[in-house]
NULUMLUM-614879 format. One record per atom (N, C-alpha, C): residue in one letter; x, y, z. Coordinates in steps of 0.02 Angstrom, whole numbers, plus 50000, padded with zeros to 5 digits. Example, Ala and Ser with C-alpha at 12.3 -4.5 7.8 and 13.67 -1.06 7.14 Angstrom:
2
A506604971650390
A506154977550390
A506604983550390
S506424988850354
S506844994750357
S506455000250394
END
This chain:
309
M501695061049205
M501255067149238
M500775061049288
Q500425058749232
Q499845053849268
Q500185051749320
R500445045749292
R500945040449347
R500995043449404
T501245049549395
T501715054749452
T500975055949516
R500445061249469
R499965061249508
R499515055949552
F499455048749520
F499305043949556
F499635041149602
A500425041949598
A500745038849670
A501025045749710
S500845051149704
S500415054549748
S500125053849793
L499605050749741
L498715050249799
L498815045149839
L499315039449821
L499065033549840
L499745036749933
S500295038849895
S500585040349968
S500165045650023
R499845050849997
R499545055350045
R498815050250077
T498695045550031
T498145038750079
T498605035650125
A499025034150113
A499645028850160
A499885032050210
T499915039750205
T500175044850263
T499755046150318
R499005044850307
R498605046050361
R498465037750391
Q498885032250382
Q498945026850390
Q499345026250455
G499895032150460
G500565028650494
G501195027050465
M501285028850380
M501535022650334
M502195027450335
I502765025350314
I503495028750306
I503695030250238
H503555035450238
H503745038650140
H504425034550114
Q504385032750064
Q504825030150002
Q504945030449964
Q505155034149923
Q505115034449851
Q504395034949822
G504005039449843
G503375041049823
G502885036449857
W502985030749888
W502535030649900
W502485027249973
M502335023950023
M502285022450082
M502625013350090
T503085013550119
T503225007850135
T502995005250230
P502774997750216
P502314996950286
P502794996350356
M502544996150406
M502734995050465
M503044987750472
A503514986650527
A504034980050498
A503494976350557
R503064977650588
R502724973250616
R502224969050593
P502444960650573
P502024956150529
P501054957750526
I500904957050480
I500324953950488
I499794947350471
V499534945950523
V499414938350511
V498734935850479
L498654933350439
L497974932250411
L497494930050458
Q496884932550483
Q496504926250485
Q496174920450446
Q496244914550481
Q496054908650426
Q495234906650443
R494864909050434
R494244910750434
R493944907950373
S493884903050340
S493634900350264
S492854903150273
L492774905750221
L491844906350230
L491514901450169
T492124898850148
T491924892950085
T491984885150120
S491554880050133
S491534874450155
S492124870750084
L492354863250128
L492744858450093
L492474858250042
T492594853350002
T492124850349933
T492104842449980
N491654839249937
N491344832549968
N492234828949981
D492774828049940
D493374825549964
D493844827749980
Q493684833450037
Q493894835650069
Q494564839150048
R494714842649996
R495104844549970
R495084853949973
P495574856649991
P495404864349990
P495004866349948
P494474871549937
P494204874849923
P494774878049844
A494394881049787
A494744883949735
A494684891549756
I494354894149791
I494504899749808
I494134899749881
K494664905549908
K494294904449999
K494304911150020
V493934914450083
V493774921250078
V494114919950158
T494494924250157
T494704927150268
T494594934650261
K494484936450337
K494554942550328
K495134944250399
H495354948950372
H496094950650435
H495874953750490
P496194949950523
P496064951250603
P495924959350648
E496624961650605
E496564966750639
E496214973450589
S496024970650551
S495614977050511
S494894970850467
P494624968450487
P493984966150458
P493614967250422
E493624975150387
E493284978050350
E493404975050288
I494324972850296
I494594968950229
I494814963050238
A494224960650164
A494034953350165
A494904951750111
I495004945150093
I495474944150071
I495314935550048
M495224936649959
M495074931349903
M495754928349912
T495714920349904
T496444918649898
T496114910449839
L496774914849781
L496444907449721
L496924902949734
S496554895549740
S497314890249750
S497214884249679
Q497084885449637
Q497004884249564
Q497374888749511
S497944886249492
S498214889849438
S497714893349366
A497244889849358
A496804888349288
A496334889549286
F495724891649267
F495034894649315
F494544889349261
S494254882649288
S493774880549255
S493134883349266
H492944880949239
H492234884349240
H491874882949294
D491864875949360
D491704877549425
D491924882049464
T492584881349448
T493254889949485
T492794895249478
A492614899449407
A492344903849383
A491624904349433
R491104898149423
R490564899649459
R490674899149534
L491244898849544
L491284897949631
L491494904649656
M492014908149601
M492234915249620
M491714919649623
I491104920549573
I490484923849563
I490124922249637
E490024917449655
E489704915049716
E489984918949768
E490624917749778
E491194921049836
E491154927649831
W491074930449777
W491304938349776
W490664940049793
R490194937549776
R489354942749785
R489184941049875
A489664935049899
A489354935849960
A489754942250001
M490424942149990
M490724947050005
M490394957249983
E490114956849939
E489574962549929
E488894961849974
Q489054956150006
Q488224959050023
Q488384957350089
D488944956250113
D489114956850198
D489264966050217
K488934969450260
K489104977950248
K489484979250300
S489864974150319
S490444975050361
S491294976750351
V491104973650253
V491924971550209
V491554978150165
R492334979750182
R492364987550136
R493024988050070
A493344979950080
A493994981050032
A494054974350028
V494334972849979
V494714966049949
V495294967049916
M495604960749938
M496224959249906
M496474955049891
L496364954149838
L496474948249763
L497034943949778
K497314936149802
K497964934049810
K497904925649777
S498674926649779
S498494918349752
S498944915149811
D498974909249845
D499394906149889
D499834899949841
L499744901949772
L500174897149743
L500824897649731
K501394895349738
K502204895849736
K502434901949712
S502184902449635
S502444905249589
S501964907949525
I501274908349555
I500824908349485
I499994914449521
F500014918349511
F499494921849535
F498894918449481
C498884917649425
C498114914049407
C498404912649318
A498554906349298
A498924906549233
A498134907449178
G497694909649197
G497194909949130
G496634906449140
I496404905549080
I495884899349062
I495964892049053
E495814885349094
E496064880849082
E495824877949003
F496314874348991
F496454873348907
F495874868448892
G495774863748935
G495064860148916
G494644863448896
E494464869548919
E493744873048921
E493744875448856
F494364875548818
F494444876548740
F494134871948694
M494324867048708
M494114860948679
M493364857148676
K493044857648722
K492374856448733
K491734856748700
G491834861548637
G491324862748587
G491184868848590
P490904872148541
P490634878748546
P490134882448587
E489704875148591
E488914878848655
E489354879148730
S489854874948743
S490164876448809
S490554879748816
F490854882648774
F491314887448781
F490854893448801
G490614894548742
G490074899548754
G489924901448810
N489584897048838
N489254895248904
N489874898048952
Y490404895448959
Y490984896548987
Y491204902248984
W491124907448936
W491424912948920
W490964919948962
K490544916548932
K489884921448983
K489884921249052
T490114917249089
T490444915949158
T490944918849164
I491484919049146
I492034920549133
I491994930249121
R491514931349091
R491284938949079
R490744942049155
E490614936149174
E490294937749258
E490684938949303
V491204935649298
V491764935649346
V491984943149342
F492144945649272
F492294951449287
F492064956749311
D491554956649279
D490774960449299
D490774961649374
V490874957349405
V490604956949486
V491244960349522
I491814960749487
I492284963149530
I492614970649489
Y492304972549444
Y492544977649403
Y491944983749426
S491434980849431
S491054985149463
S490594985749532
S491004982549571
S491024982349648
S490824987949694
R490444988049727
R490754994149778
R491174993449839
L491804989049844
L492254986949885
L492694990549832
N493274993249896
N493754997049869
N494414989049855
T494644989249783
T494854983449761
T495804982649734
A496114978349760
A496594978449749
A497074970549733
A497364971149695
A497564964649661
A498514963849687
A498624956949739
A499324956149767
A499324951249707
M499764951249663
M499634946549606
M500444945049608
H500644939049657
H501304937049669
H501244929449619
G501714930549577
G501764925549520
G501684928549450
H501654924649402
H501344924649335
H500514926849330
S500544932049296
S499804932349284
S499444933949201
L499374927449187
L499384928849111
L498694927149090
G498304928549041
G497904928948995
G497384932449061
L496884926449077
L496364930349100
L496864932049205
G497134928149203
G497564930849275
G497844939349247
C497904941149223
C498154947649194
C497194951249199
V496714949649163
V496154952349183
V495924953049244
L495954948349271
L495704948249343
L496014952549385
G496614955449381
G496984960649388
G496704968449359
M496714967249303
M496284973349267
M495624976149308
A495404972449312
A494794971149322
A494514975649436
C495354975049448
C495374978549522
C495574984749501
Q495424989049554
Q495504995949555
Q496434997249555
D496724990949574
D497434993249588
D497664987549578
R498284985849549
R498654982049527
R499534981349556
F499684975049605
F500444973049634
F500744970249606
M501424969749600
M501884964649593
M502434963249620
V502594956149635
V503344955849677
V504014958049620
G504344960749610
G504884963949568
G505554963049590
N505534963349645
N506344964149684
N506824955749694
T506484951349659
T506934942949666
T507244941149603
P507634935649607
P507904931249577
P507454929649510
K506904927449514
K506494925649443
K505714928749458
P505924935649435
P505414939249436
P504754936749394
A503984938449407
A503414935949366
A503424940549309
T502874937949289
T502644940249201
T501904940849214
I501744946049164
I501164946349153
I500734949449094
G500374946749071
G500154950348986
G499374947648959
L499264949648895
L498674947448889
L498924944348816
N498924937348841
N499224933348783
N498904927348726
E498404932448712
E497944928048671
E498054926748610
V498454932848582
V498574929448521
V498944925548501
A499794923948556
A499974917548558
A499844911448569
V499004911148585
V498844905148563
V498214905248522
G498114909348466
G497944907248420
G497244912348407
V497074915848477
V496384918348490
V496304927548497
P496044929948451
P496224938148446
P495864940648522
V496244946248537
V496034951148614
V495234950748586
P494714950648636
P494074953648626
P494304960748643
H493664965948596
H493674974248593
H493654976748661
W493234972948693
W493264976048759
W493884976248810
L494424969548789
L495014969648849
L495564973348817
V495464973748723
V495944981048709
V495694986348733
E495024990248740
E494994996448772
E495024996648850
L494914990848855
L495244992948960
L495904994048953
F496304986848909
F497194988848923
F497344993648874
A497004998948836
A497205005248822
A497085010348859
H496495009648903
H496555013048954
H496775014149026
I496945008549041
I497215007149096
I498175007149067
T498375007949034
T498945011548996
T499215016248946
S499125014248888
S499045019748818
S498875015548758
R498585018248725
R498335014448655
R499005013848605
R499595017248620
R500055017148575
R500515009548616
H500415008048689
H500425001848717
H500074995948692
A499344995948691
A499044991848662
A499074990648577
E499294994248561
E499714993248474
E500214991448474
R500614990848539
R501364988248516
R501354981448542
L500814980448596
L500994973848627
L500224968648616
L499824971448610
L499394963948599
L499354961948533
P499464963448481
P499384960748416
P499954953148425
L500424954548462
L500944949948492
L500844945848523
G500364946348578
G500274942348632
G500914943048690
R501204949448690
R501814952548724
R501674950648784
I502224945348828
I502214946248898
I502534950448925
L502324953648982
L502804959348980
L503064957449084
S503754958149064
S504104958349131
S503834963549189
V503944960949258
V503764966649316
V504064971949296
Q504494974449285
Q504734981849278
Q504374986049225
E504264979249154
E503914981349109
E503344984649110
A502914980449177
A502284982449153
A502204987249205
V502614990449259
V502804995549282
V502705002249239
Q503064999749207
Q503375007949156
Q502745008749116
T502285004549087
T501865004349042
T500995006649084
G501095005349150
G500625005949193
G500145001949195
L500414996649186
L500004989449197
L499724989249269
V500474988849289
V500424987749371
V500714994549415
D500524995549450
D500435002649504
D501235000849543
K501354996349569
K502084996849619
K502424991049612
A502824988049625
A503144982649621
A503874980749648
D504014986849693
D504714986049741
D504794981749793
F504384977849803
F504324972949863
F504964964349838
S505224964749898
S505724958749902
S505324952449909
S504624952649938
S504254946349981
S503604944949931
Q503064940449956
Q502584941349946
Q502034945050006
Q502494943350063
Q502384943750132
Q502304954650130
E502884954350107
E502944962550124
E502664966750074
M502494962849991
M501884967949957
M501264963349993
E501034960150032
E500344958150055
E500254964750125
E500694966250142
E500594969150221
E500854977950183
F501034978650136
F500684984950108
F500304984850092
V499914981550035
V499364980250020
V498684980350092
I498704976850113
I498354978750192
I498224984850184
R498724989650204
R498934996450235
R498615001050203
Y498664998850122
Y498355003050089
Y497765005150068
L497524997650070
L496584996450068
L496315001550142
V496805001150201
V496585003150252
V496475010750257
G496935013750220
G496835020350183
G496625022650144
R496335018550111
R495805018250056
R494945020850082
N494935013850132
N494555013650182
N494175020050224
K494715025850246
K494525030150296
K494155034350233
A493845036750176
A493665039950130
A492855037050179
P492255043050166
P491735041450163
P491405036650130
R490945031050138
R490835024150115
R490545026650050
V489935028850043
V489355030950005
V489755036849955
A490085040349943
A490335045049928
A490785040649877
Q491275037549909
Q491945034149873
Q491575028449829
S491215024949862
S490865020849810
S490375024449734
E489975028049749
E489745030149718
E490275035849644
T490775036949680
T491155040349634
T491575035449595
M491775030549615
M492085025549580
M491545023149531
R491055019849542
R490325018649500
R490285021749435
V490355027949454
V490325036949411
V490825037149357
I491535034449392
I491975033449341
I491885029149304
R491635021249326
R491905014349286
R491415012749243
L490765020149247
L490345017149213
L490045017449138
N490775020849112
N490565022749031
N490785014649027
F491425013049015
F491535005849003
F491274998749034
L490775002549078
L490394993849097
L489644995249055
N489574999849056
N488984999849005
N489184998348918
F489624999648903
F490074999348851
F490114987048841
F490654989048901
F490524980348899
F489884975448911
R489364977348946
R488694977048940
R488474977348884
A488224981448866
A488054983048793
A488424975848730
S488864974948757
S489334971548682
S489414963748703
A488714960848768
A488964954248791
A488924949748728
E488344947848682
E488304944048654
E488764944848586
E488904951948559
E489344950748515
E489934948248525
D490284949748589
D490954946148619
D490474939948620
V490414936048648
V490264930448669
V490334927848581
A489914928648529
A489854924748467
A490514927448443
T490824930948433
T491574931848399
T492084927048434
I492174928148505
I492874923748533
I492534915748510
V492044913948519
V491754906448522
V491894905048430
K491784909948399
K492114908348296
K492694907448321
Y493054913648332
Y493854911448337
Y494084907148347
V493794902648427
V494334897548471
V494194891348420
Q493464890548373
Q493404885248330
Q493684885748291
E494164892148255
E494454891148174
E495034886648200
E495314882848133
E495744881248126
E496454882248154
E496704887948154
E497284890548190
E497304889948254
A496574891348293
A496664892848356
A496724883748389
Q496454879848360
Q496374873448382
Q497114871648370
S497284871948310
S497934868148311
S498454870648359
V498534876548396
V498884880148435
V498664878448480
L498054877948533
L497604874348576
L497834867348601
K497964862548548
K498124857248538
K498704855748552
A499114860548530
A499934859448520
A500014860948613
Q499664864148626
Q499754867448705
Q499734861548738
I499234861148754
I498804853548782
I499394848948783
A499624846048712
A500094841348729
A500664843748752
R501024848748731
R501384849048805
R501504849848854
L500874852348900
L500674850848957
L500704843848988
A500484841448948
A500404834648953
A501104829348967
E501564830748925
E501934830348922
E502584830748959
K502394837849005
K502684843049048
K502454835649122
S502014836049128
S501584831249163
S501864826449197
K502204822249136
K502524814949130
K503154813549167
R503714822249156
R504074822449199
R504464822749245
END
């Protein structure tokens, strides 16, 4: 029943933007949307593309597009994401953000494994930064939607859950996967992530999936409520839909909308912030355990072997 009401709400929002009804959702008009490539992030000293890039949509400049260009998050990437997100927050012309990736088959593969191996103090500081990434997205005044083209594991799933809506491409020969796989790499799922996952899906889904480190197919993610819509045949189709959906969200009165969303998310945000010290201490403790270190070292060795092929 809850999913039906949600789909109905999204359909009514999209209807106001001239979209065509199809199975409870709105499909975008056929005309392609071309993104304006005006990066708000300068290139690094060696002229490599930035790990995080922000552009504005040319026809709807109140919508920003944040694009991830690295599969795993280093500490520097996490800091850059916070910096860029805060810049969007300060731009009063921006009302919404689409979070996406320009990688071929990955939205975000999670934490860079090397960060786990740098010792307790370094990892503790890194985890504080990851928490800050989540905080700036979850507490944002902006309408947020994740267009998750490709695998979304661990931190990738967390970034999606921080947004208000999550979309994936499901109608492809090799559809992506999504989930909190911390247990599979020897680390317990943090308390706040358990609560958020249970809130988005259900406590029963959390009990069945999280202790196993289960990764879900796109269709399983839709069925559990982790993903809102996935009947797209391509990344372009999904992103066009998300842009039009956000245009519809932006039609609501700005202050009333953002204040209502703030109140909706307030209780969880208070819990998340109040438990920060305990959360950091707990995850640092478990990451240093022999079980976790053994699994992580094996994962790093497999990745190193794969890179040689």
